[in-house]
N, CA, C and O of each residue as an XYZ file, in Angstrom:
788
protein
N     -60.851    109.334    153.809
C     -59.574    108.106    154.472
C     -59.964    106.653    154.388
O     -59.147    105.763    154.621
N     -61.169    106.425    154.068
C     -62.183    104.919    154.135
C     -61.602    104.606    152.318
O     -60.992    103.607    151.937
N     -61.977    105.656    151.569
C     -61.959    105.518    149.896
C     -60.571    105.530    149.904
O     -60.214    104.716    149.052
N     -59.707    105.988    150.382
C     -58.496    105.900    150.193
C     -57.654    104.441    150.589
O     -56.861    103.886    149.829
N     -58.098    103.877    152.223
C     -57.770    102.545    152.177
C     -58.379    101.727    151.475
O     -57.827    100.627    151.461
N     -59.445    101.812    150.782
C     -60.195    100.950    149.999
C     -59.186    100.680    148.496
O     -58.808     99.617    148.003
N     -59.023    101.696    148.176
C     -58.123    102.265    147.048
C     -56.966    101.125    147.374
O     -56.620     99.976    147.097
N     -56.742    101.880    147.886
C     -54.911    101.150    148.436
C     -54.936     99.815    148.315
O     -54.207     99.059    147.673
N     -56.019     99.577    149.124
C     -55.729     97.743    149.276
C     -56.396     96.916    147.998
O     -56.275     95.691    147.971
N     -57.042     97.557    147.032
C     -57.731     97.216    145.631
C     -56.387     97.063    144.820
O     -56.283     96.120    144.037
N     -55.073     98.210    145.030
C     -54.607     98.124    144.111
C     -53.256     97.246    144.259
O     -52.525     96.886    143.335
N     -53.091     96.973    145.712
C     -51.684     96.628    146.380
C     -52.542     95.228    145.805
O     -52.133     95.222    144.644
N     -53.223     94.366    145.881
C     -54.198     92.803    145.252
C     -53.407     92.964    143.484
O     -52.751     92.191    142.786
N     -53.884     94.312    143.321
C     -53.880     93.905    141.469
C     -52.894     93.912    141.266
O     -52.441     93.729    140.137
N     -52.116     94.155    142.435
C     -50.453     93.809    141.549
C     -49.451     92.717    141.861
O     -48.222     92.685    141.791
N     -50.340     91.854    142.218
C     -50.019     90.964    143.084
C     -48.769     90.762    143.864
O     -47.943     90.040    143.306
N     -48.526     91.120    144.740
C     -47.512     91.491    145.263
C     -46.500     90.296    145.427
O     -45.325     90.309    145.061
N     -47.239     89.140    146.115
C     -46.583     87.960    146.730
C     -46.027     87.112    144.837
O     -44.951     86.600    144.529
N     -47.107     87.278    144.116
C     -46.277     86.241    142.954
C     -45.053     87.223    142.421
O     -44.096     86.567    142.011
N     -44.873     88.752    142.338
C     -44.329     89.198    141.950
C     -43.032     89.416    143.253
O     -41.876     89.624    142.885
N     -43.263     89.366    144.262
C     -41.491     88.700    145.047
C     -41.462     87.185    144.614
O     -40.334     86.715    144.468
N     -42.287     86.543    144.439
C     -41.827     84.711    143.811
C     -40.862     84.861    142.413
O     -39.885     84.132    142.239
N     -41.226     85.781    141.564
C     -40.810     86.059    140.724
C     -39.154     86.830    140.917
O     -38.056     86.464    140.495
N     -39.434     87.649    141.479
C     -38.167     88.328    141.616
C     -37.081     87.584    142.429
O     -35.982     87.565    141.876
N     -37.156     87.034    143.502
C     -36.474     85.543    143.941
C     -36.169     85.018    143.193
O     -34.950     84.850    143.191
N     -36.801     84.491    142.244
C     -36.283     83.602    141.465
C     -35.956     83.742    140.361
O     -35.912     82.758    139.623
N     -35.641     84.939    139.925
C     -34.919     85.744    139.039
C     -33.548     86.464    139.040
O     -32.724     86.720    138.162
N     -33.658     86.775    140.866
C     -32.120     87.010    141.280
C     -31.545     86.429    141.843
O     -30.643     87.023    142.433
N     -31.678     84.502    142.116
C     -30.878     83.875    142.780
C     -29.626     83.902    142.741
O     -29.050     83.206    143.577
N     -28.899     84.600    141.896
C     -27.485     84.277    141.373
C     -27.013     85.784    141.979
O     -25.826     85.748    142.303
N     -27.566     86.934    142.183
C     -27.133     88.293    142.216
C     -26.829     88.443    143.764
O     -27.326     87.838    144.714
N     -25.895     89.399    143.728
C     -25.833     89.678    145.588
C     -26.781     90.960    146.460
O     -27.071     91.951    145.790
N     -27.086     90.926    147.434
C     -28.219     91.652    148.107
C     -27.991     93.489    147.550
O     -28.862     94.352    147.438
N     -26.704     93.576    147.330
C     -26.298     95.088    146.361
C     -26.811     95.522    145.148
O     -27.147     96.635    144.741
N     -26.801     94.062    144.496
C     -27.629     93.764    143.013
C     -28.800     94.381    142.935
O     -29.203     95.399    142.372
N     -29.465     93.217    143.894
C     -30.642     92.922    144.107
C     -31.631     94.478    144.180
O     -32.409     94.905    143.327
N     -31.243     95.106    145.565
C     -31.443     96.618    145.573
C     -31.649     97.317    144.709
O     -32.797     97.757    144.645
N     -30.383     97.864    143.364
C     -30.480     98.372    142.665
C     -31.119     97.956    141.448
O     -31.291     98.667    140.458
N     -31.457     96.766    141.588
C     -32.724     95.984    140.757
C     -34.519     96.126    140.704
O     -35.447     95.930    139.919
N     -34.187     96.763    142.580
C     -35.540     96.705    142.729
C     -36.155     98.090    142.864
O     -37.338     98.348    143.083
N     -34.790     99.230    142.636
C     -35.262    100.623    142.310
C     -35.791    100.633    140.789
O     -36.728    101.239    140.269
N     -34.961     99.851    140.337
C     -35.165    100.100    138.795
C     -36.648     99.212    138.461
O     -37.143     99.706    137.448
N     -37.130     98.566    138.759
C     -38.298     97.831    138.395
C     -39.352     98.859    139.207
O     -40.139     99.513    138.522
N     -39.359     98.954    140.196
C     -39.855    100.098    141.346
C     -40.365    101.656    140.643
O     -41.445    102.240    140.731
N     -38.503    102.193    139.596
C     -39.568    103.496    138.438
C     -40.070    102.908    137.510
O     -40.950    103.685    137.139
N     -40.109    101.898    136.770
C     -40.639    101.136    135.716
C     -42.409    101.025    135.888
O     -43.317    101.328    135.115
N     -42.401    100.489    137.167
C     -43.807    100.376    137.466
C     -44.490    101.185    137.891
O     -45.671    100.959    138.151
N     -43.868    102.438    138.087
C     -44.519    103.715    138.780
C     -44.796    104.371    137.611
O     -45.913    104.889    137.583
N     -43.897    104.545    136.330
C     -44.160    105.307    135.356
C     -44.952    104.906    134.665
O     -45.569    105.828    134.131
N     -45.599    103.000    134.094
C     -46.020    102.504    133.547
C     -47.789    102.587    134.165
O     -48.767    102.742    133.434
N     -47.818    102.445    135.599
C     -48.843    102.637    135.854
C     -49.741    103.703    136.120
O     -50.963    103.731    135.975
N     -48.944    104.597    136.540
C     -49.609    106.301    136.375
C     -49.802    106.865    134.604
O     -50.653    107.719    134.354
N     -49.184    106.454    133.822
C     -49.634    106.352    132.431
C     -50.693    105.542    132.043
O     -51.304    106.012    131.083
N     -51.214    104.247    132.556
C     -51.953    103.577    131.992
C     -53.358    104.390    132.932
O     -54.369    104.683    132.293
N     -53.283    104.705    134.496
C     -53.990    105.316    135.237
C     -54.845    106.713    134.682
O     -55.996    107.024    134.988
N     -53.804    107.522    133.672
C     -53.951    108.853    134.215
C     -55.087    108.806    132.149
O     -56.224    109.262    132.030
N     -54.518    108.348    131.318
C     -54.626    108.205    129.959
C     -55.719    106.643    129.482
O     -55.572    106.097    128.389
N     -56.496    106.270    130.270
C     -57.292    105.314    130.101
C     -58.412    106.013    129.051
O     -58.586    105.659    127.886
N     -59.059    106.990    129.684
C     -60.283    107.709    128.683
C     -59.645    108.118    127.245
O     -60.142    107.602    126.244
N     -58.956    108.696    127.157
C     -58.379    108.677    125.916
C     -58.165    107.616    125.185
O     -58.658    107.464    124.067
N     -57.129    106.486    125.968
C     -57.064    105.290    124.975
C     -58.744    104.578    124.452
O     -58.830    103.727    123.567
N     -59.672    105.011    125.033
C     -61.070    104.396    125.165
C     -61.413    105.250    124.049
O     -62.019    104.683    123.141
N     -61.148    106.572    123.894
C     -61.738    107.527    122.765
C     -61.774    107.148    121.833
O     -62.711    106.579    121.273
N     -59.988    107.564    121.186
C     -59.355    106.826    119.964
C     -59.760    105.146    119.203
O     -59.803    104.838    118.012
N     -60.004    104.323    120.409
C     -60.409    103.124    119.699
C     -61.921    102.642    119.560
O     -62.385    101.599    119.101
N     -62.645    103.979    120.223
C     -63.878    103.698    120.423
C     -64.712    102.842    120.830
O     -65.696    102.268    120.363
N     -63.950    102.859    122.123
C     -64.063    101.462    123.198
C     -65.060    102.287    124.401
O     -64.532    103.167    125.082
N     -66.509    101.935    124.598
C     -66.896    102.000    125.754
C     -66.463    101.437    127.154
O     -66.427    100.208    127.091
N     -66.185    101.822    128.162
C     -65.861    101.758    129.265
C     -66.170    100.666    129.562
O     -65.240     99.885    129.765
N     -67.443    100.208    129.696
C     -68.470     99.181    130.434
C     -67.887     97.699    129.561
O     -67.860     96.595    130.103
N     -67.378     97.994    127.910
C     -67.348     97.162    126.991
C     -66.005     96.672    127.800
O     -65.833     95.522    128.203
N     -64.998     97.865    127.976
C     -63.940     97.305    128.212
C     -63.475     96.854    130.221
O     -62.413     96.354    130.591
N     -64.364     97.148    130.897
C     -64.829     96.395    132.149
C     -64.722     94.935    131.738
O     -63.679     94.301    131.898
N     -65.927     94.366    131.156
C     -66.277     93.029    130.934
C     -64.803     92.414    130.165
O     -64.575     91.244    130.473
N     -63.978     92.931    129.391
C     -62.649     92.525    129.141
C     -61.530     92.561    129.762
O     -60.560     91.980    129.277
N     -61.440     93.212    130.895
C     -60.478     93.571    131.486
C     -60.968     92.606    132.500
O     -60.359     91.551    132.679
N     -62.033     92.906    133.171
C     -62.626     91.504    133.935
C     -62.205     89.748    133.868
O     -61.867     89.076    134.842
N     -62.292     89.430    132.934
C     -61.991     88.749    132.068
C     -61.003     88.048    132.492
O     -61.022     86.932    133.011
N     -59.884     88.924    132.190
C     -58.073     88.890    131.799
C     -57.844     88.606    133.382
O     -57.287     87.621    133.866
N     -58.462     89.813    134.134
C     -57.708     89.756    135.582
C     -58.542     88.181    136.521
O     -58.040     87.860    137.598
N     -59.676     87.418    136.014
C     -60.205     86.290    136.438
C     -58.898     85.599    136.053
O     -58.013     85.464    136.898
N     -58.714     85.037    134.464
C     -58.013     83.698    134.197
C     -56.263     84.328    134.760
O     -55.391     83.460    134.799
N     -55.903     85.625    135.114
C     -55.219     85.636    136.227
C     -55.250     85.378    137.691
O     -54.277     85.365    138.444
N     -55.972     85.260    137.866
C     -56.666     84.845    139.424
C     -56.089     83.537    139.431
O     -55.170     83.038    140.081
N     -57.067     82.993    138.309
C     -57.062     81.383    138.383
C     -55.994     80.820    138.109
O     -55.904     79.608    138.305
N     -54.832     81.604    137.547
C     -53.293     81.206    137.384
C     -52.707     80.939    138.495
O     -51.827     80.117    138.747
N     -53.403     81.899    139.336
C     -52.566     82.225    140.353
C     -52.831     81.223    141.651
O     -51.896     80.746    142.294
N     -53.963     81.016    141.895
C     -54.651     79.686    142.535
C     -54.346     78.600    142.755
O     -54.259     77.869    143.742
N     -54.061     78.507    140.954
C     -53.418     76.881    140.604
C     -52.240     76.263    140.429
O     -51.971     75.062    140.398
N     -51.270     77.639    140.268
C     -50.214     76.878    140.476
C     -48.850     77.463    141.108
O     -49.081     78.569    141.596
N     -47.700     77.133    141.235
C     -46.732     78.200    142.198
C     -45.831     78.774    140.543
O     -45.125     78.217    139.703
N     -46.331     80.049    140.740
C     -45.718     81.060    139.687
C     -44.140     80.969    139.796
O     -43.322     81.084    138.884
N     -43.918     80.730    141.164
C     -41.958     81.062    140.754
C     -41.582     79.687    140.113
O     -40.369     79.645    139.904
N     -42.158     78.689    139.781
C     -41.845     77.741    138.879
C     -41.814     77.629    137.656
O     -41.414     76.677    136.986
N     -42.482     79.166    137.149
C     -42.674     79.116    135.803
C     -41.285     80.492    135.740
O     -41.299     80.948    134.597
N     -40.621     80.923    136.265
C     -39.160     81.798    135.906
C     -38.232     80.895    135.434
O     -37.761     79.837    135.854
N     -38.035     81.844    134.083
C     -36.697     81.257    133.297
C     -35.434     82.103    133.351
O     -35.381     83.304    133.617
N     -34.647     81.468    133.123
C     -32.948     82.389    133.150
C     -32.960     83.446    132.058
O     -33.188     83.315    130.855
N     -32.608     84.705    132.893
C     -33.011     85.461    131.857
C     -31.590     86.827    131.784
O     -31.137     87.283    132.833
N     -31.136     87.240    130.564
C     -29.586     87.733    130.207
C     -30.293     89.372    130.215
O     -31.425     89.721    129.882
N     -29.261     90.095    130.675
C     -29.174     91.261    130.491
C     -29.841     91.871    131.682
O     -29.669     91.357    132.787
N     -30.585     92.923    131.537
C     -30.851     94.044    132.721
C     -32.844     93.211    132.714
O     -33.443     93.336    131.646
N     -33.199     92.870    133.263
C     -34.508     92.119    133.880
C     -35.625     93.621    134.230
O     -36.821     93.549    133.946
N     -35.150     94.634    134.728
C     -35.839     95.366    135.376
C     -37.407     95.446    134.373
O     -38.556     95.126    134.677
N     -36.948     95.896    133.361
C     -38.125     96.215    132.745
C     -38.878     95.372    132.122
O     -40.094     95.523    132.006
N     -38.003     94.068    131.502
C     -38.736     93.027    130.847
C     -37.870     91.974    131.194
O     -36.868     91.808    130.499
N     -38.155     91.000    132.455
C     -40.270     90.652    132.612
C     -40.295     91.418    133.909
O     -41.472     91.458    134.269
N     -39.686     91.911    134.588
C     -40.478     92.262    136.098
C     -41.036     93.589    136.060
O     -41.453     93.869    137.184
N     -41.195     94.402    135.343
C     -41.994     95.408    135.816
C     -43.454     95.292    134.557
O     -44.592     95.715    134.762
N     -43.048     94.726    133.528
C     -43.606     94.391    132.697
C     -43.459     92.980    131.554
O     -42.856     93.036    130.483
N     -44.184     91.735    132.113
C     -45.540     91.739    131.985
C     -45.553     91.110    133.467
O     -46.709     90.692    133.398
N     -45.163     90.755    134.667
C     -44.863     90.485    135.530
C     -45.606     91.226    136.442
O     -46.732     90.841    136.756
N     -45.066     92.358    136.964
C     -45.734     93.217    138.085
C     -47.300     93.460    137.122
O     -48.450     93.195    137.472
N     -46.800     94.056    135.825
C     -47.959     94.950    135.169
C     -48.250     94.519    134.360
O     -47.753     95.058    133.371
N     -49.092     93.445    134.069
C     -49.676     92.383    133.140
C     -50.359     92.790    132.086
O     -50.109     93.940    131.725
N     -51.319     92.067    131.347
C     -52.562     92.156    130.394
C     -53.263     92.566    131.601
O     -53.325     93.766    131.870
N     -53.731     91.801    132.264
C     -55.081     91.687    133.559
C     -54.934     93.290    134.020
O     -55.496     94.334    133.689
N     -53.869     92.921    134.970
C     -53.458     94.430    135.750
C     -53.428     95.890    134.717
O     -53.518     97.025    135.185
N     -53.296     95.612    133.382
C     -53.350     96.796    132.709
C     -55.059     97.518    132.449
O     -55.506     98.657    132.578
N     -55.395     96.780    132.216
C     -57.383     96.540    132.061
C     -57.707     97.326    132.965
O     -58.084     98.484    132.784
N     -57.593     96.784    133.987
C     -58.031     97.298    135.630
C     -57.785     98.790    135.662
O     -58.656     99.660    135.636
N     -56.198     99.000    135.736
C     -56.012    100.292    135.739
C     -56.283    101.274    134.390
O     -55.996    102.465    134.262
N     -56.872    100.452    133.524
C     -57.175    102.089    132.445
C     -58.172    101.500    132.908
O     -58.847    102.130    132.094
N     -59.381    100.520    133.761
C     -60.359    101.224    134.037
C     -61.133    101.997    134.859
O     -62.104    102.749    134.779
N     -59.955    101.314    136.130
C     -60.171    102.186    137.049
C     -59.710    103.935    136.929
O     -60.302    104.835    137.524
N     -58.795    104.078    136.226
C     -58.500    105.394    135.611
C     -59.445    106.589    135.347
O     -59.515    107.762    135.711
N     -60.396    105.445    134.255
C     -61.328    105.529    133.680
C     -62.830    106.044    134.528
O     -63.467    106.933    133.964
N     -63.439    105.437    135.995
C     -64.097    105.418    136.342
C     -64.144    106.751    137.511
O     -65.088    106.985    138.266
N     -62.816    107.552    137.414
C     -62.312    108.466    138.384
C     -63.101    109.608    137.097
O     -62.910    109.602    135.881
N     -64.348    110.851    138.229
C     -64.596    111.723    137.401
C     -64.443    113.147    137.861
O     -64.966    114.068    137.235
N     -63.709    113.341    138.986
C     -63.393    114.577    139.993
C     -61.653    114.858    140.305
O     -60.786    113.987    140.375
N     -61.469    116.409    140.465
C     -59.828    116.436    140.927
C     -59.512    115.672    141.934
O     -58.460    115.034    141.901
N     -60.540    115.590    143.222
C     -60.470    114.857    144.371
C     -60.399    113.524    144.422
O     -59.628    112.989    145.219
N     -61.183    112.799    143.589
C     -61.240    111.049    143.732
C     -59.837    110.656    142.705
O     -59.120    109.673    142.896
N     -59.679    111.520    141.759
C     -58.348    111.388    141.519
C     -56.878    111.634    142.290
O     -55.746    111.152    142.242
N     -57.576    112.660    143.013
C     -56.269    112.681    143.836
C     -56.071    111.516    144.959
O     -54.934    111.232    145.336
N     -57.159    110.886    145.451
C     -57.027    109.818    146.171
C     -56.463    108.764    145.802
O     -55.629    108.004    146.295
N     -57.314    108.849    144.403
C     -56.829    107.566    143.386
C     -55.232    107.407    143.220
O     -54.700    106.298    143.262
N     -54.487    108.639    143.022
C     -53.046    108.324    142.636
C     -52.519    108.202    144.089
O     -51.401    107.694    144.182
N     -53.198    108.622    145.373
C     -52.186    108.311    146.175
C     -52.372    106.825    146.872
O     -51.608    106.285    147.672
N     -53.281    106.456    146.475
C     -53.303    105.145    147.059
C     -53.403    104.637    146.030
O     -54.501    104.081    146.013
N     -52.584    104.402    144.579
C     -51.771    103.758    143.775
C     -50.470    103.447    143.789
O     -49.908    102.367    143.609
N     -49.722    105.373    144.208
C     -47.946    105.504    144.913
C     -48.278    104.761    146.337
O     -47.201    104.201    146.545
N     -49.232    104.380    147.578
C     -49.112    103.516    148.681
C     -48.949    102.449    148.174
O     -48.114    101.722    148.714
N     -49.671    101.934    146.951
C     -49.336    100.332    147.242
C     -48.471    100.087    146.434
O     -47.821     99.082    146.721
N     -48.060    100.810    145.137
C     -46.791    100.548    144.520
C     -45.636    100.323    145.310
O     -44.808     99.427    145.145
N     -45.645    101.555    146.528
C     -44.551    101.839    147.466
C     -44.446    100.462    148.596
O     -43.374    100.048    149.036
N     -45.915     99.828    148.971
C     -45.702     98.745    149.629
C     -44.825     97.483    148.668
O     -43.993     96.699    149.124
N     -45.245     97.565    147.405
C     -44.713     96.727    146.692
C     -43.612     96.576    146.491
O     -43.191     95.450    146.225
N     -42.517     98.016    146.571
C     -41.172     97.955    146.270
C     -40.756     97.902    147.529
O     -39.544     97.688    147.490
N     -41.309     98.025    149.162
C     -40.983     97.879    150.108
C     -40.149     96.168    150.317
O     -39.103     95.945    150.926
N     -40.857     95.369    149.734
C     -41.212     94.062    149.726
C     -39.948     93.728    148.809
O     -38.984     93.165    149.328
N     -39.936     94.059    147.482
C     -38.796     93.691    146.714
C     -37.523     94.249    147.448
O     -36.507     93.581    147.253
N     -37.399     95.301    148.220
C     -36.352     95.581    148.902
C     -35.635     95.077    149.834
O     -34.409     95.159    149.914
N     -36.620     94.343    150.843
C     -36.712     93.364    151.906
C     -36.613     91.775    151.442
O     -36.476     90.870    152.265
N     -36.702     91.555    149.994
C     -36.928     89.921    149.480
C     -36.498     89.096    150.079
O     -37.241     88.199    150.477
N     -35.115     89.091    150.370
C     -34.368     87.943    150.895
C     -35.286     88.191    152.682
O     -36.000     87.266    153.068
N     -35.175     89.145    153.349
C     -35.903     88.926    154.764
C     -37.246     88.330    154.313
O     -37.372     87.192    154.764
N     -38.264     88.719    153.587
C     -39.402     88.583    153.275
C     -39.413     86.225    153.515
O     -39.988     85.448    154.277
N     -38.483     86.091    152.419
C     -38.716     84.876    152.506
C     -38.354     84.229    153.250
O     -38.763     83.071    153.163
N     -37.419     84.547    154.378
C     -36.856     84.204    155.265
C     -37.776     84.074    156.631
O     -37.633     83.337    157.607
N     -38.711     85.007    156.347
C     -39.243     85.203    157.566
C     -40.562     84.112    157.056
O     -40.865     83.163    157.779
N     -41.095     84.305    156.091
C     -42.473     83.240    155.725
C     -42.273     82.193    154.621
O     -43.142     81.471    154.130
N     -41.002     82.243    154.328
C     -40.340     80.806    153.598
C     -41.337     80.835    152.297
O     -42.468     81.275    152.088
N     -40.006     79.906    151.263
C     -41.231     79.587    150.168
C     -42.777     79.296    149.505
O     -43.353     79.660    148.479
N     -43.175     78.297    150.857
C     -44.083     77.695    150.947
C     -45.390     78.588    151.455
O     -46.525     78.341    151.050
N     -45.086     79.666    152.400
C     -45.782     80.937    152.531
C     -46.029     82.115    151.635
O     -46.978     82.895    151.713
N     -45.021     82.136    150.754
C     -44.724     82.862    149.287
C     -46.137     82.528    148.287
O     -46.979     83.318    147.859
N     -46.018     80.998    148.108
C     -47.136     80.890    147.497
C     -48.291     80.116    147.641
O     -48.847     79.507    146.728
N     -48.698     80.162    149.018
C     -49.942     80.061    149.861
C     -50.887     81.658    149.779
O     -52.049     81.910    149.462
N     -49.539     82.645    150.306
C     -50.191     83.963    149.941
C     -50.557     83.892    148.890
O     -51.775     83.858    148.712
N     -49.312     83.819    147.330
C     -49.784     84.324    146.297
C     -51.446     83.910    145.765
O     -52.222     84.642    145.150
N     -51.709     82.236    146.319
C     -52.863     81.837    146.484
C     -54.431     82.235    146.669
O     -55.491     81.981    146.097
N     -53.930     83.105    147.940
C     -54.759     83.697    148.659
C     -55.130     85.203    147.721
O     -56.251     85.707    147.658
N     -53.844     85.749    147.023
C     -54.319     86.985    146.158
C     -54.794     86.661    145.481
O     -55.886     87.227    145.544
N     -54.773     85.684    144.286
C     -55.522     84.850    143.517
C     -57.192     85.094    143.352
O     -57.970     85.395    142.447
N     -57.266     84.708    145.107
C     -58.786     84.874    145.141
C     -59.412     86.084    145.435
O     -60.531     86.316    144.978
N     -58.563     87.240    146.459
C     -59.486     88.361    146.259
C     -59.488     89.083    144.582
O     -60.426     89.834    144.312
N     -58.837     88.921    143.933
C     -58.179     89.206    142.444
C     -59.563     88.215    141.378
O     -59.988     88.431    140.244
N     -59.915     87.117    142.421
C     -61.293     86.917    141.521
C     -62.682     87.306    141.587
O     -63.632     86.895    140.920
N     -62.630     88.342    142.689
C     -63.532     88.620    143.454
C     -63.868     90.005    142.786
O     -64.908     90.535    142.393
N     -62.516     90.368    142.828
C     -62.067     91.663    141.950
C     -62.458     92.237    140.318
O     -62.637     93.330    139.781
N     -62.467     90.512    139.836
C     -62.363     90.557    138.982
C     -64.443     90.279    138.365
O     -65.032     90.818    137.428
N     -64.788     89.592    139.053
C     -66.423     89.371    139.576
C     -66.973     90.827    139.201
O     -67.818     91.251    138.413
N     -66.228     91.310    139.997
C     -67.567     92.908    140.688
C     -66.864     93.725    139.099
O     -67.764     94.076    138.336
N     -65.918     93.921    138.767
C     -65.319     94.851    137.274
C     -66.595     93.756    136.276
O     -67.485     94.470    135.815
N     -66.713     92.714    136.035
C     -67.654     91.939    134.905
C     -68.855     92.094    135.271
O     -69.780     91.844    134.499
N     -69.059     92.559    136.588
C     -70.504     92.517    136.856
C     -70.976     94.020    136.412
O     -71.989     94.244    135.750
N     -70.159     94.904    136.842
C     -70.105     96.438    136.719
C     -70.501     96.968    135.284
O     -71.403     97.746    134.973
N     -69.516     96.289    134.458
C     -69.331     96.435    133.075
C     -70.845     95.535    132.319
O     -71.444     96.234    131.501
N     -71.395     94.216    132.534
C     -72.492     93.949    132.078
C     -73.567     94.837    132.250
O     -74.237     95.213    131.288
N     -73.798     95.228    133.486
C     -74.979     96.316    133.907
C     -74.960     97.186    133.464
O     -76.091     97.439    133.049
N     -73.791     98.484    133.089
C     -73.424     99.012    132.391
C     -74.060     99.158    130.701
O     -74.775    100.045    130.235
N     -73.446     97.835    129.983
C     -74.109     97.617    128.724
C     -75.569     97.533    128.571
O     -76.277     98.063    127.715
N     -75.993     96.537    129.859
C     -77.320     96.643    129.753
C     -78.365     97.744    129.907
O     -79.302     98.015    129.155
N     -77.994     98.315    131.047
C     -78.552    100.042    131.020
C     -78.460    101.105    129.895
O     -79.081    102.167    129.879
N     -77.513    100.619    128.873
C     -77.448    102.059    127.968
C     -78.588    101.306    126.973
O     -79.028    101.894    125.984
């Protein structure tokens, strides 16, 4: 149970839910509540499919490109740290640009929810899994985190009313601090593995 909770929390912060919610609200200002919910469903499906593909096929990608997991850890950790700095330093919703057409997959699913840093971290976390039981717990934790983010998108207007725009900015910055610590741990593990090889 402790492992599941730990994985769930890691994935939840990795998905930067408050940043995603800020961007979702900024990009859907002109949509009705019904249209927002329909968009939230499409974003959820796109994010679930992308996340599980990355989580399951990390090792295959590493073999194809001849990259060691530890080398990828260092690279993914650095990218994740840069994303964390971005979250801490700025108001993410201010970067939203008006979009035309369906924005569920691009930009909301990729790259807003599943950006380069999240992609790297999901590949590394999937590659770390060695047994079927660990993979099942990892999948359950990832699914729980995705459902939490999806729930926030469904209730976007209510969440915004509850905590306000400033509240979302503050929570995004706090998420950035957690991501920075997670990035440091990923880089440390990667460097330690490379030195031990």
